[in-house]
N, CA, C and O of each residue as an XYZ file, in Angstrom:
612
protein
N      18.830     31.516    -11.223
C      17.882     31.261    -10.166
C      17.707     32.520     -9.335
O      18.690     33.199     -9.041
N      16.502     32.844     -8.956
C      16.199     34.061     -8.200
C      16.717     33.926     -6.776
O      16.786     32.832     -6.215
N      17.080     35.077     -6.209
C      17.517     35.094     -4.821
C      16.351     34.726     -3.922
O      15.195     35.019     -4.229
N      16.671     34.076     -2.801
C      15.628     33.758     -1.826
C      15.135     35.046     -1.201
O      15.924     35.964     -0.979
N      13.855     35.133     -0.916
C      13.323     36.351     -0.296
C      13.877     36.511      1.119
O      14.216     35.537      1.791
N      13.956     37.742      1.538
C      14.392     38.038      2.899
C      13.363     37.515      3.890
O      12.162     37.724      3.716
N      13.834     36.838      4.924
C      12.938     36.340      5.961
C      13.119     37.177      7.209
O      14.229     37.277      7.731
N      12.059     37.771      7.692
C      12.150     38.583      8.909
C      12.640     37.754     10.095
O      12.374     36.555     10.187
N      13.345     38.403     10.980
C      13.910     37.757     12.165
C      12.840     37.016     12.971
O      13.071     35.895     13.424
N      11.673     37.637     13.150
C      10.624     36.997     13.959
C      10.135     35.684     13.340
O       9.749     34.765     14.061
N      10.151     35.597     12.022
C       9.803     34.323     11.394
C      10.907     33.295     11.615
O      10.638     32.138     11.939
N      12.141     33.729     11.438
C      13.262     32.816     11.648
C      13.345     32.335     13.095
O      13.836     31.238     13.362
N      12.870     33.149     14.015
C      12.896     32.784     15.436
C      11.680     31.945     15.839
O      11.617     31.451     16.964
N      10.738     31.786     14.953
C       9.492     31.076     15.261
C       9.640     29.574     15.013
O       9.848     29.161     13.872
N       9.536     28.755     16.055
C       9.615     27.304     15.848
C       8.521     26.788     14.909
O       8.776     25.895     14.101
N       7.320     27.334     15.005
C       6.246     26.839     14.138
C       6.553     27.134     12.673
O       6.275     26.306     11.806
N       7.122     28.300     12.388
C       7.482     28.637     11.011
C       8.597     27.729     10.517
O       8.536     27.216      9.400
N       9.598     27.533     11.333
C      10.733     26.689     10.926
C      10.308     25.230     10.747
O      10.738     24.568      9.803
N       9.469     24.735     11.651
C       8.994     23.359     11.519
C       8.152     23.188     10.253
O       8.240     22.161      9.580
N       7.345     24.186      9.936
C       6.542     24.123      8.715
C       7.435     24.094      7.478
O       7.167     23.347      6.537
N       8.476     24.890      7.475
C       9.406     24.888      6.342
C      10.091     23.531      6.218
O      10.247     23.010      5.114
N      10.498     22.962      7.342
C      11.144     21.649      7.353
C      10.163     20.566      6.880
O      10.523     19.698      6.084
N       8.924     20.627      7.378
C       7.905     19.660      6.976
C       7.658     19.717      5.472
O       7.595     18.690      4.796
N       7.520     20.929      4.969
C       7.235     21.117      3.545
C       8.397     20.590      2.687
O       8.175     19.891      1.699
N       9.615     20.925      3.066
C      10.796     20.473      2.305
C      10.893     18.945      2.315
O      11.090     18.320      1.273
N      10.755     18.363      3.486
C      10.864     16.911      3.601
C       9.758     16.226      2.820
O      10.008     15.251      2.110
N       8.540     16.727      2.945
C       7.407     16.113      2.260
C       7.572     16.174      0.740
O       7.242     15.212      0.047
N       8.074     17.286      0.217
C       8.289     17.414     -1.227
C       9.228     16.327     -1.738
O       8.961     15.698     -2.762
N      10.324     16.109     -1.024
C      11.288     15.087     -1.434
C      10.671     13.688     -1.348
O      10.804     12.888     -2.273
N      10.009     13.405     -0.249
C       9.437     12.074     -0.032
C       8.312     11.803     -1.038
O       8.266     10.732     -1.643
N       7.410     12.768     -1.217
C       6.304     12.581     -2.158
C       6.818     12.320     -3.579
O       6.277     11.471     -4.287
N       7.851     13.039     -3.991
C       8.398     12.857     -5.343
C       8.952     11.447     -5.523
O       8.707     10.810     -6.547
N       9.693     10.959     -4.540
C      10.273      9.619     -4.656
C       9.208      8.531     -4.556
O       9.280      7.526     -5.262
N       8.222      8.726     -3.683
C       7.144      7.740     -3.585
C       6.302      7.711     -4.859
O       5.847      6.645     -5.276
N       6.093      8.871     -5.479
C       5.298      8.932     -6.715
C       5.935      8.080     -7.811
O       5.235      7.463     -8.614
N       7.266      8.053     -7.838
C       7.951      7.210     -8.826
C       7.670      5.728     -8.590
O       7.801      4.910     -9.501
N       7.288      5.395     -7.376
C       6.960      4.004     -7.026
C       5.448      3.747     -7.097
O       4.992      2.628     -6.862
N       4.671      4.797     -7.425
C       3.223      4.654     -7.531
C       2.482      4.807     -6.209
O       1.368      4.306     -6.058
N       3.089      5.489     -5.262
C       2.489      5.682     -3.936
C       2.547      7.144     -3.545
O       3.197      7.956     -4.204
N       1.847      7.472     -2.445
C       1.995      8.793     -1.839
C       2.310      8.606     -0.356
O       2.264      7.491      0.165
N       2.625      9.695      0.304
C       3.085      9.612      1.692
C       2.016      9.069      2.629
O       2.319      8.272      3.516
N       0.782      9.485      2.445
C      -0.284      8.980      3.318
C      -0.466      7.470      3.166
O      -0.696      6.764      4.148
N      -0.363      6.985      1.937
C      -0.463      5.538      1.730
C       0.673      4.823      2.446
O       0.471      3.773      3.056
N       1.857      5.395      2.369
C       2.999      4.804      3.075
C       2.761      4.810      4.587
O       3.043      3.822      5.265
N       2.248      5.912      5.108
C       1.979      5.984      6.549
C       0.974      4.920      6.970
O       1.155      4.257      7.992
N      -0.086      4.758      6.183
C      -1.104      3.748      6.519
C      -0.480      2.356      6.505
O      -0.655      1.585      7.449
N       0.241      2.036      5.448
C       0.870      0.715      5.379
C       1.838      0.496      6.541
O       1.875     -0.588      7.124
N       2.613      1.515      6.873
C       3.568      1.386      7.971
C       2.851      1.149      9.288
O       3.271      0.309     10.084
N       1.777      1.882      9.520
C       1.016      1.691     10.752
C       0.456      0.270     10.809
O       0.517     -0.386     11.849
N      -0.083     -0.193      9.701
C      -0.687     -1.521      9.673
C       0.356     -2.634      9.778
O       0.093     -3.671     10.387
N       1.513     -2.432      9.201
C       2.574     -3.445      9.260
C       3.215     -3.479     10.641
O       3.461     -4.554     11.189
N       3.484     -2.310     11.202
C       4.158     -2.247     12.502
C       3.226     -2.484     13.674
O       3.675     -2.805     14.774
N       1.933     -2.327     13.446
C       0.955     -2.525     14.515
C      -0.015     -3.620     14.128
O       0.228     -4.392     13.200
N      -1.092     -3.673     14.837
C      -2.132     -4.651     14.531
C      -3.161     -4.023     13.606
O      -3.122     -2.827     13.321
N      -4.074     -4.854     13.148
C      -5.214     -4.325     12.406
C      -5.913     -3.316     13.303
O      -5.915     -3.453     14.526
N      -6.496     -2.315     12.692
C      -7.116     -1.245     13.473
C      -8.354     -0.726     12.767
O      -8.593     -1.023     11.596
N      -9.123      0.042     13.486
C     -10.311      0.625     12.869
C      -9.914      1.757     11.934
O      -8.868      2.385     12.096
N     -10.760      1.997     10.967
C     -10.537      3.078     10.019
C     -10.500      4.423     10.754
O      -9.714      5.304     10.404
N     -11.344      4.575     11.761
C     -11.395      5.815     12.542
C     -10.089      6.051     13.280
O      -9.539      7.151     13.237
N      -9.588      5.022     13.959
C      -8.329      5.151     14.697
C      -7.189      5.474     13.750
O      -6.357      6.334     14.041
N      -7.149      4.798     12.634
C      -6.105      5.031     11.641
C      -6.117      6.483     11.168
O      -5.065      7.109     11.040
N      -7.306      7.011     10.912
C      -7.428      8.408     10.492
C      -6.947      9.368     11.556
O      -6.293     10.364     11.245
N      -7.263      9.079     12.820
C      -6.827      9.938     13.924
C      -5.309      9.920     14.065
O      -4.691     10.962     14.284
N      -4.716      8.754     13.940
C      -3.269      8.616     14.114
C      -2.497      9.370     13.042
O      -1.527     10.065     13.344
N      -2.927      9.233     11.788
C      -2.151      9.885     10.724
C      -2.697     11.250     10.332
O      -2.148     11.911      9.450
N      -3.778     11.675     10.984
C      -4.290     13.027     10.752
C      -5.050     13.186      9.457
O      -4.868     14.170      8.740
N      -5.901     12.223      9.153
C      -6.691     12.266      7.926
C      -8.161     12.220      8.300
O      -8.567     11.401      9.124
N      -8.971     13.102      7.695
C     -10.399     13.095      8.022
C     -11.074     11.857      7.437
O     -10.506     11.163      6.593
N     -12.279     11.598      7.894
C     -12.987     10.349      7.553
C     -13.134     10.113      6.051
O     -12.856      9.018      5.564
N     -13.570     11.135      5.318
C     -13.805     10.929      3.885
C     -12.496     10.659      3.144
O     -12.453      9.812      2.252
N     -11.434     11.371      3.507
C     -10.134     11.107      2.888
C      -9.622      9.721      3.271
O      -8.994      9.039      2.462
N      -9.892      9.312      4.501
C      -9.457      7.993      4.961
C     -10.148      6.899      4.162
O      -9.519      5.902      3.808
N     -11.423      7.070      3.875
C     -12.163      6.091      3.074
C     -11.512      5.956      1.697
O     -11.272      4.844      1.226
N     -11.228      7.090      1.054
C     -10.591      7.058     -0.270
C      -9.200      6.436     -0.210
O      -8.806      5.693     -1.110
N      -8.473      6.734      0.831
C      -7.118      6.194      0.999
C      -7.159      4.676      1.142
O      -6.402      3.967      0.480
N      -8.029      4.187      1.993
C      -8.149      2.739      2.187
C      -8.710      2.086      0.927
O      -8.290      0.988      0.563
N      -9.654      2.749      0.257
C     -10.176      2.220     -1.013
C      -9.033      1.996     -2.000
O      -8.959      0.949     -2.642
N      -8.152      2.972     -2.118
C      -7.030      2.882     -3.050
C      -6.120      1.697     -2.698
O      -5.715      0.938     -3.578
N      -5.806      1.546     -1.417
C      -4.951      0.437     -0.993
C      -5.650     -0.905     -1.182
O      -5.027     -1.896     -1.563
N      -6.937     -0.920     -0.915
C      -7.705     -2.158     -1.051
C      -7.821     -2.562     -2.530
O      -7.714     -3.745     -2.854
N      -8.035     -1.601     -3.416
C      -8.142     -1.901     -4.849
C      -6.849     -2.490     -5.400
O      -6.872     -3.245     -6.373
N      -5.727     -2.148     -4.783
C      -4.431     -2.681     -5.218
C      -4.011     -3.907     -4.403
O      -2.881     -4.382     -4.515
N      -4.934     -4.409     -3.585
C      -4.702     -5.599     -2.738
C      -3.558     -5.392     -1.742
O      -2.842     -6.336     -1.409
N      -3.391     -4.152     -1.268
C      -2.346     -3.837     -0.296
C      -2.892     -3.825      1.127
O      -2.144     -3.972      2.094
N      -4.197     -3.650      1.242
C      -4.864     -3.647      2.551
C      -6.228     -4.291      2.365
O      -6.765     -4.365      1.259
N      -6.765     -4.750      3.474
C      -8.119     -5.296      3.423
C      -8.940     -4.711      4.554
O      -8.433     -4.369      5.622
N     -10.215     -4.612      4.276
C     -11.161     -4.013      5.209
C     -12.234     -5.057      5.483
O     -12.819     -5.626      4.562
N     -12.481     -5.299      6.776
C     -13.547     -6.225      7.157
C     -14.389     -5.571      8.243
O     -13.912     -4.716      8.989
N     -15.633     -5.981      8.317
C     -16.508     -5.456      9.366
C     -16.086     -6.039     10.702
O     -15.765     -7.223     10.799
N     -16.087     -5.214     11.717
C     -15.776     -5.647     13.071
C     -16.917     -6.536     13.550
O     -18.070     -6.105     13.554
N     -16.619     -7.769     13.954
C     -17.702     -8.654     14.399
C     -18.423     -8.144     15.652
O     -19.562     -8.528     15.919
N     -17.752     -7.277     16.416
C     -18.357     -6.725     17.632
C     -19.215     -5.497     17.350
O     -20.106     -5.161     18.130
N     -18.941     -4.827     16.227
C     -19.680     -3.613     15.858
C     -19.684     -3.516     14.330
O     -18.701     -3.072     13.736
N     -20.759     -3.918     13.706
C     -20.811     -4.007     12.246
C     -20.671     -2.653     11.540
O     -20.430     -2.608     10.334
N     -20.818     -1.556     12.281
C     -20.623     -0.223     11.675
C     -19.147      0.108     11.540
O     -18.776      1.010     10.789
N     -18.322     -0.602     12.248
C     -16.885     -0.312     12.309
C     -16.116     -1.165     11.296
O     -16.370     -2.360     11.150
N     -15.181     -0.529     10.607
C     -14.331     -1.215      9.631
C     -12.947     -1.462     10.243
O     -12.328     -0.544     10.782
N     -12.471     -2.699     10.157
C     -11.128     -3.041     10.627
C     -10.234     -3.175      9.401
O     -10.558     -3.893      8.455
N      -9.106     -2.473      9.433
C      -8.181     -2.450      8.306
C      -6.928     -3.223      8.693
O      -6.425     -3.088      9.809
N      -6.430     -4.028      7.769
C      -5.165     -4.728      7.988
C      -4.380     -4.759      6.686
O      -4.947     -4.649      5.599
N      -3.075     -4.908      6.813
C      -2.215     -5.005      5.633
C      -2.270     -6.434      5.099
O      -2.343     -7.395      5.866
N      -2.235     -6.556      3.795
C      -2.143     -7.876      3.173
C      -0.657     -8.236      3.036
O       0.220     -7.422      3.327
N      -0.395     -9.450      2.595
C       0.991     -9.863      2.354
C       1.642     -8.937      1.310
O       2.799     -8.543      1.450
N       0.888     -8.607      0.283
C       1.374     -7.694     -0.763
C       1.644     -6.304     -0.169
O       2.625     -5.652     -0.527
N       0.771     -5.859      0.737
C       0.958     -4.564      1.393
C       2.201     -4.552      2.265
O       2.919     -3.554      2.315
N       2.457     -5.660      2.954
C       3.659     -5.772      3.790
C       4.927     -5.699      2.935
O       5.904     -5.043      3.298
N       4.887     -6.380      1.805
C       6.046     -6.355      0.895
C       6.265     -4.949      0.338
O       7.399     -4.483      0.238
N       5.169     -4.278     -0.021
C       5.275     -2.916     -0.563
C       5.860     -1.980      0.489
O       6.743     -1.178      0.185
N       5.372     -2.080      1.722
C       5.877     -1.218      2.801
C       7.364     -1.462      3.028
O       8.132     -0.520      3.228
N       7.759     -2.711      2.995
C       9.182     -3.058      3.185
C      10.041     -2.456      2.075
O      11.148     -1.981      2.330
N       9.535     -2.478      0.854
C      10.249     -1.904     -0.295
C      10.295     -0.374     -0.213
O      11.288      0.244     -0.596
N       9.211      0.232      0.291
C       9.115      1.697      0.320
C       9.900      2.333      1.470
O      10.288      3.497      1.371
N      10.136      1.605      2.544
C      10.821      2.191      3.707
C      12.176      2.790      3.337
O      12.434      3.936      3.705
N      13.057      2.078      2.628
C      14.329      2.720      2.259
C      14.148      3.886      1.286
O      14.962      4.811      1.283
N      13.101      3.860      0.464
C      12.815      4.973     -0.453
C      12.519      6.225      0.369
O      13.037      7.304      0.082
N      11.675      6.067      1.399
C      11.316      7.195      2.260
C      12.539      7.674      3.039
O      12.786      8.876      3.134
N      13.294      6.747      3.589
C      14.481      7.125      4.367
C      15.493      7.869      3.498
O      16.065      8.867      3.937
N      15.718      7.399      2.280
C      16.644      8.083      1.371
C      16.139      9.477      1.012
O      16.921     10.426      0.957
N      14.840      9.605      0.768
C      14.273     10.913      0.427
C      14.403     11.878      1.600
O      14.735     13.048      1.412
N      14.142     11.390      2.807
C      14.302     12.238      3.993
C      15.757     12.652      4.156
O      16.045     13.798      4.501
N      16.662     11.734      3.912
C      18.093     12.063      3.988
C      18.459     13.135      2.968
O      19.207     14.062      3.279
N      17.928     13.008      1.737
C      18.200     14.023      0.704
C      17.646     15.378      1.123
O      18.298     16.406      0.940
N      16.457     15.376      1.680
C      15.834     16.641      2.089
C      16.633     17.322      3.183
O      16.651     18.549      3.285
N      17.284     16.530      3.986
C      18.029     17.061      5.131
C      19.537     16.935      4.927
O      20.292     16.925      5.899
N      19.979     16.839      3.683
C      21.377     16.528      3.391
C      22.386     17.544      3.890
O      23.569     17.231      4.020
N      21.939     18.743      4.168
C      22.870     19.747      4.675
C      23.038     19.659      6.190
O      23.850     20.376      6.775
N      22.274     18.788      6.811
C      22.365     18.610      8.256
C      23.415     17.552      8.565
O      23.634     16.630      7.779
N      24.046     17.692      9.691
C      25.001     16.673     10.121
C      24.240     15.543     10.800
O      23.095     15.723     11.215
N      24.863     14.400     10.911
C      24.193     13.268     11.567
C      23.909     13.597     13.030
O      22.918     13.128     13.590
N      24.765     14.392     13.644
C      24.536     14.791     15.036
C      23.285     15.679     15.130
O      22.475     15.520     16.044
N      23.134     16.605     14.191
C      21.953     17.470     14.174
C      20.679     16.659     13.952
O      19.663     16.908     14.601
N      20.731     15.691     13.039
C      19.564     14.849     12.775
C      19.215     14.006     13.992
O      18.041     13.804     14.301
N      20.223     13.525     14.669
C      19.992     12.730     15.885
C      19.281     13.592     16.930
O      18.347     13.132     17.587
N      19.722     14.835     17.080
C      19.072     15.751     18.019
C      17.637     16.072     17.588
O      16.737     16.139     18.425
N      17.427     16.268     16.292
C      16.095     16.565     15.774
C      15.132     15.405     16.074
O      14.015     15.626     16.543
N      15.566     14.187     15.802
C      14.723     13.013     16.062
C      14.441     12.860     17.552
O      13.322     12.536     17.950
N      15.460     13.093     18.370
C      15.291     12.981     19.824
C      14.301     14.035     20.327
O      13.443     13.735     21.157
N      14.417     15.256     19.829
C      13.507     16.334     20.209
C      12.076     16.008     19.791
O      11.144     16.178     20.578
N      11.900     15.545     18.565
C      10.564     15.211     18.071
C       9.937     14.102     18.924
O       8.767     14.195     19.295
N      10.702     13.063     19.234
C      10.191     11.978     20.080
C       9.802     12.491     21.453
O       8.773     12.094     22.000
N      10.613     13.365     22.009
C      10.351     13.919     23.332
C       9.063     14.740     23.350
O       8.254     14.612     24.269
N       8.878     15.573     22.345
C       7.678     16.410     22.264
C       6.436     15.536     22.102
O       5.419     15.771     22.755
N       6.520     14.540     21.241
C       5.372     13.655     21.007
C       5.061     12.837     22.252
O       3.892     12.671     22.601
N       6.087     12.323     22.930
C       5.875     11.544     24.156
C       5.219     12.407     25.218
O       4.320     11.947     25.923
N       5.654     13.643     25.339
C       5.079     14.570     26.310
C       3.606     14.830     25.977
O       2.763     14.876     26.873
N       3.302     14.998     24.698
C       1.915     15.234     24.268
C       1.059     14.013     24.583
O      -0.071     14.163     25.048
N       1.569     12.813     24.342
C       0.814     11.589     24.595
C       0.551     11.408     26.096
O      -0.527     10.964     26.491
N       1.541     11.754     26.927
C       1.366     11.665     28.370
C       0.272     12.633     28.840
O      -0.547     12.289     29.692
N       0.268     13.835     28.279
C      -0.742     14.839     28.612
C      -2.131     14.351     28.203
O      -3.094     14.496     28.956
N      -2.229     13.763     26.987
C      -3.512     13.242     26.506
C      -4.028     12.113     27.398
O      -5.229     12.031     27.654
N      -3.146     11.255     27.867
C      -3.545     10.123     28.685
C      -3.960     10.530     30.084
O      -4.816      9.885     30.690
N      -3.363     11.595     30.604
C      -3.716     12.042     31.959
C      -4.956     12.922     31.996
O      -5.499     13.195     33.066
N      -5.402     13.365     30.826
C      -6.585     14.242     30.757
C      -7.871     13.468     30.895
O      -8.952     14.055     30.859
């Protein structure tokens, strides 16, 4: 196996660079394990949002998980074709699509959650549980701060 390339100090000191490396590593592990189950990470995120929350608009769902409109349509189409989600017109605004998880989608999400958790654990296996606890706490804090800023704007 080839040696890892030298990383300049300024890159190693950059939170954005380190977070990107962590994101990429974690996503690779999770995507590989989900693919064995016939899913991808975005599908899992959509199902999780729909199971843990209420039915929502396609637009809101795309904003929450960071998917543009056309990709969101394809994503929901895929879930709908497999009877994992359903899309209905909003009775208050017929242009708006409301997405909800089906019973089959709820079961799939429940089955996939430990798959995702195990893959994330594998990706971060060199970290101690204390380090992971700090990482999760930091991420929650940053996101909560961002949400507070968005709400006050």
